[in-house]
C-alpha positions in Angstrom: 0.0 0.0 0.0 1.4 3.4 -1.0 1.9 5.8 1.9 4.1 8.6 3.1 5.4 10.0 6.4 5.8 6.5 7.9 8.6 5.2 10.1 11.0 2.2 9.9 13.5 0.2 11.9 14.5 -3.5 12.1 17.2 -6.1 13.0 19.8 -8.1 11.1 17.1 -10.2 9.2 14.0 -8.0 8.8 12.8 -4.4 8.5 9.5 -3.0 9.9 7.6 -0.1 8.2 4.7 1.3 10.2 2.0 4.0 10.1 1.9 6.9 7.6 -0.5 8.8 5.5 -2.8 9.5 3.9 -4.9 8.5 6.8 -3.4 8.4 9.2 -2.7 4.6 9.2 -1.7 1.9 11.8 -0.6 -0.7 9.3 2.8 -2.6 9.8 4.7 -4.1 6.9 7.6 -6.6 7.4 10.5 -6.8 4.8 12.4 -10.1 4.7 16.0 -9.3 3.7 16.9 -12.8 2.6 14.2 -12.9 -0.1 13.5 -9.2 -0.7 9.8 -9.7 0.0 7.3 -7.7 2.0 4.1 -8.7 3.8 1.6 -7.1 6.1 1.8 -8.3 9.7 -1.5 -7.3 11.3 -0.5 -8.5 14.7 2.3 -5.9 14.7 0.0 -3.0 13.7 0.5 0.2 15.7 -1.8 0.7 18.7 -3.1 3.9 17.1 -3.2 5.2 13.5 -0.7 8.0 13.0 1.9 9.5 10.5 5.1 11.7 10.7 6.4 9.4 13.4 9.9 7.9 14.1 11.3 4.5 15.1 14.4 2.9 16.6 15.7 -0.5 17.6 18.7 -2.1 19.5 19.2 -4.4 16.5 19.1 -1.9 13.6 22.1 -1.0 11.5 23.9 -4.2 12.5 23.9 -3.5 16.2 25.1 -6.6 18.1 23.7 -8.4 21.1 25.7 -8.1 24.4 27.2 -11.4 25.7 25.0 -13.5 27.9 26.2 -13.1 31.5 28.3 -16.1 32.6 26.4 -17.9 35.3 29.5 -19.5 36.9 33.1 -18.2 37.5 35.8 -19.0 34.9 39.6 -19.0 35.0 42.3 -18.6 32.4 46.0 -19.3 32.5 48.1 -16.1 32.7 51.8 -15.2 33.1 53.0 -13.7 36.3 56.5 -12.9 37.8 58.0 -15.6 40.0 61.1 -15.9 42.1 63.2 -13.3 43.9 65.9 -11.1 42.5 68.3 -11.7 45.4 71.3 -13.9 46.2 72.1 -15.8 49.4 75.7 -16.4 50.6 75.8 -18.9 53.5 78.3 -20.6 55.8 82.1 -20.5 55.6 85.0 -19.6 57.9 85.7 -16.2 59.5 88.4 -17.9 60.2 86.3 -19.9 62.7 83.3 -21.8 61.2 80.1 -19.8 60.8 76.5 -20.6 59.8 75.8 -16.9 58.8 73.6 -16.2 55.8 73.9 -12.9 53.9 71.2 -11.7 51.4 72.3 -9.6 48.4 69.6 -7.4 46.7 70.7 -7.1 43.1 68.7 -4.0 42.1 70.4 -1.9 44.8 73.7 -3.8 45.2 73.3 -4.0 48.9 73.8 -6.9 51.4 72.4 -7.6 54.8 72.7 -10.4 57.3 69.5 -12.5 57.7 70.0 -14.5 60.9 66.6 -16.3 60.4 68.2 -18.0 57.4 71.4 -19.1 59.1 72.5 -22.6 58.2 71.7 -25.2 60.9 74.5 -27.4 59.8 77.4 -24.8 59.7 78.3 -24.9 56.1 82.1 -24.7 55.8 83.2 -26.2 52.5 79.6 -26.7 51.3 78.0 -26.4 47.8 74.7 -24.7 46.9 72.1 -24.5 44.1 68.3 -24.3 44.0 65.1 -23.3 42.1 63.0 -20.2 42.0 61.6 -20.7 45.6 64.5 -22.2 47.7 68.2 -22.7 47.9 69.8 -26.0 48.9 73.1 -26.0 50.8 74.7 -29.4 51.0 77.4 -30.8 53.2 80.1 -29.1 55.3 83.5 -29.8 56.8 84.4 -32.2 58.4 82.5 -34.2 55.8 78.8 -34.8 56.5 75.8 -35.6 54.4 73.6 -32.7 55.7 71.3 -30.6 53.4 69.8 -27.3 54.5 66.9 -25.6 52.6 66.6 -21.8 52.5 63.1 -20.6 51.7 63.5 -17.2 49.9 60.0 -15.9 50.6 60.4 -16.1 54.4 64.2 -15.9 54.8 64.2 -19.1 56.9 66.3 -22.2 56.8 65.7 -25.7 58.0 67.6 -29.0 57.8 65.9 -31.5 55.5 67.3 -35.0 56.3 65.3 -36.6 53.5 67.5 -34.6 51.0 70.8 -35.5 52.7 73.6 -36.5 50.4 74.1 -40.2 49.8 77.4 -40.2 51.6 79.6 -37.8 53.5 82.1 -35.6 51.6 83.3 -32.0 51.5 84.3 -29.4 49.0 81.9 -30.5 46.2 80.1 -28.4 43.6 76.5 -28.0 42.7 74.2 -26.6 39.9 70.8 -27.5 38.5 67.6 -26.4 36.9 64.1 -25.6 38.1 63.3 -29.2 39.1 66.5 -30.8 40.3 69.9 -30.0 41.8 73.1 -31.9 41.0 75.9 -32.2 43.7 79.0 -33.6 42.2 82.6 -34.5 43.2 84.0 -33.7 46.7 86.0 -35.6 49.2 89.1 -34.2 50.9 91.6 -35.7 50.9 90.0 -38.5 48.9 88.7 -37.4 45.4 85.2 -38.6 44.5 83.4 -38.6 41.2 79.9 -39.2 42.7 76.9 -37.3 41.5 73.8 -36.9 43.8 70.5 -35.6 42.4 68.1 -33.6 44.6 64.5 -33.6 43.5 63.0 -30.4 44.7 59.3 -31.4 44.6 59.9 -34.2 47.2 63.0 -32.9 49.0 64.7 -36.2 48.3 68.2 -37.1 47.1 69.4 -40.2 45.2 72.6 -41.3 43.5 72.7 -40.6 39.7 75.5 -43.0 38.7 75.1 -42.2 35.0 75.9 -38.6 35.8 79.1 -39.3 37.9 82.1 -37.2 36.9 84.6 -38.8 34.7 87.4 -37.8 37.0 87.2 -37.8 40.8 87.9 -34.3 42.2 87.1 -31.8 44.9 87.4 -28.0 45.3 85.8 -27.7 41.9 83.1 -25.2 40.7 79.9 -25.6 38.7 77.2 -23.6 36.9 74.9 -24.2 34.0 71.6 -23.4 32.3 68.2 -25.1 32.2 69.4 -28.2 30.3 73.0 -28.8 31.3 75.4 -28.3 34.1 79.2 -27.6 33.7 81.6 -28.9 36.3 85.1 -27.5 36.0 88.6 -27.7 37.5 89.3 -29.0 41.0 92.1 -30.8 42.7 94.0 -30.0 45.9 96.3 -31.6 46.6 98.1 -31.9 43.3 97.4 -32.4 40.5 95.0 -29.6 39.8 92.7 -29.9 36.8 91.4 -27.7 34.0 89.0 -30.4 32.9 85.3 -29.4 32.1 82.5 -31.9 32.3 79.0 -31.4 31.0 76.0 -33.0 32.8 72.9 -33.5 30.6 69.8 -33.3 32.9 67.3 -35.0 30.6 69.4 -38.2 30.6 71.4 -37.9 33.9 74.6 -38.4 32.0 78.0 -36.7 32.2 80.8 -36.4 29.6 84.1 -34.6 29.4 84.2 -31.8 26.9 87.9 -30.9 26.2 86.9 -27.9 24.1 85.5 -26.3 27.2 88.5 -26.9 29.5 89.5 -24.0 31.6 92.3 -21.8 30.4 94.4 -22.8 33.5 94.4 -25.6 36.0 92.7 -24.3 39.2 90.8 -25.3 42.3 89.1 -23.5 45.2 87.3 -21.1 42.9 83.6 -20.1 42.1 81.2 -20.1 39.1 77.9 -18.6 38.1 76.2 -17.7 34.8 73.0 -17.2 32.8 71.3 -19.0 29.9 74.1 -18.6 27.4 77.4 -18.4 29.4 79.1 -19.6 32.6 81.8 -17.6 34.4 84.5 -19.3 36.4 86.6 -17.0 38.5 89.4 -16.9 41.1 91.1 -19.9 42.6 94.5 -21.2 43.5 97.0 -22.9 41.3 100.4 -21.6 42.6 99.3 -18.4 44.2 95.8 -17.0 44.2 94.1 -16.0 41.0 91.9 -13.1 39.8 91.4 -14.5 36.3 88.0 -15.2 34.8 87.1 -17.9 32.2 83.9 -17.7 30.2 82.2 -20.9 28.9 80.0 -20.4 25.8 77.3 -23.1 26.1 76.2 -23.1 22.4 79.7 -24.1 21.3 81.1 -25.8 24.4 84.1 -23.6 24.3 86.0 -21.6 27.0 88.1 -18.5 26.8 89.8 -16.2 29.3 88.1 -12.8 29.6 90.7 -10.5 31.2 88.2 -7.6 31.3 86.1 -9.7 33.7 88.9 -10.5 36.1 88.2 -10.1 39.8 89.2 -6.9 41.4 91.7 -8.8 43.6 93.3 -12.2 43.6 91.6 -14.7 45.9 90.5 -18.3 46.4 87.8 -20.1 48.3 85.1 -17.6 47.3 81.4 -18.1 46.4 79.3 -16.9 43.4 75.7 -16.6 42.2 73.8 -14.0 40.2 70.9 -13.3 37.9 70.4 -13.1 34.1 72.5 -10.0 33.7 75.2 -10.0 36.4 77.3 -12.4 38.5 78.3 -11.7 42.1 81.6 -13.2 43.4 82.0 -12.7 47.2 84.4 -13.3 50.0 87.4 -15.6 49.8 91.0 -16.0 50.9 92.8 -13.9 52.1 89.7 -13.6 54.4 87.7 -10.7 52.9 84.1 -9.4 52.6 84.7 -8.0 49.1 81.9 -8.4 46.5 82.7 -8.1 42.8 80.0 -7.7 40.2 80.4 -9.2 36.7 78.4 -7.5 33.9 77.8 -10.2 31.3 76.9 -7.9 28.4 80.3 -6.2 28.5 82.5 -8.9 30.2 83.6 -6.4 32.8 84.0 -6.7 36.6 83.9 -4.0 39.3 83.9 -4.1 43.1 80.5 -3.1 44.6 81.3 -2.1 48.2 77.6 -1.6 49.1 77.2 -5.4 48.5 80.1 -6.5 50.6 79.4 -9.4 52.9 78.4 -8.5 56.4 81.3 -10.6 57.7 84.6 -11.4 56.0 84.8 -15.1 55.2 85.8 -17.9 52.9 85.0 -21.6 52.0 81.2 -21.0 51.7 78.5 -21.3 49.1 75.8 -19.2 47.3 72.4 -19.7 45.6 69.8 -17.5 43.9 66.4 -17.9 42.2 67.8 -16.1 39.2 71.0 -18.1 38.6 71.4 -20.9 36.1 68.7 -19.5 33.7 65.9 -20.2 36.2 62.6 -18.8 34.9 61.5 -15.3 35.9 57.8 -15.8 35.0 55.3 -18.7 35.4 51.8 -19.6 34.5 49.0 -19.5 37.1 45.1 -19.5 37.0 43.5 -16.1 37.0 39.7 -15.2 37.1 38.1 -14.1 33.9 35.9 -11.0 34.0 33.0 -11.2 31.6 
């Protein structure tokens, strides 16, 4: 029916044309978009005849429907920061034995003693590694099997007998990834090649014979990334070693890698690193050393990096760090000195603000940022609809 001064609106499938003149009229016509046809719909007629009116709709002009409210809560997996950007230096000799724990805050290059985290077992001649939540300090001198666990969130330490080493030894080395720690070598004066594996989820330790070192040695050093650990040097008494061995975590196997041997035979030194490189510094071959060796994991090669040499010659020190810097602290002659290695430039500088609270040597260090441990993790989070 021809008419004028009517109004129209609709949704995504139909249009509605109502009213108009001459008349006025109340009639409603419905246009079906799919077929381009029109029909009167008497049930939709206006309640009163009229013209020159207007119309609107929440579905006109391709307007969309809001989502239906979710009747129950939902969650999704999201990425959040994990771990703590701090390092823990524990135990040693002052020259008397000590259980003292110092905490280094990397962002400010400051160190404070944290008595609540002191090692129950003393910790002279121990080794340490850990995951993002806790550090594990194993053994001390005279040789024991003890294992102490430092919980970073609370700065507290407890002995965990279930994770004790499989047999007593001193002056071993340790490294690991986010699930397991590997404690290798040790002895004094006997040299052992034994490798123990600490499983963090259960706080238990077991021999991993396939990962035993190829040469028995103590006073060695170790670091690594998320897939491999590198155990270098060692000795005392003679001979000293430059040998580097690589532990593959996925298979619990160890092999010598001559291409990564240290640039000089050394023992009583320290190591730390990030996902791509390991840094082995200090030590004692025939007089104390300041020299630094850099292991490139991708090529299994080692080179001296004189620009990263320690600020002073010393042995029996400890090291840990994060993804950008390594911290080498203490050592003999008895000192509280802390040196900071900048990985991007292969340079080292003393950072007096991070000096240990007490001068000491023959101790160990761990961090939730060393050995390429993850800085973020996946957790459930609520979804807002």
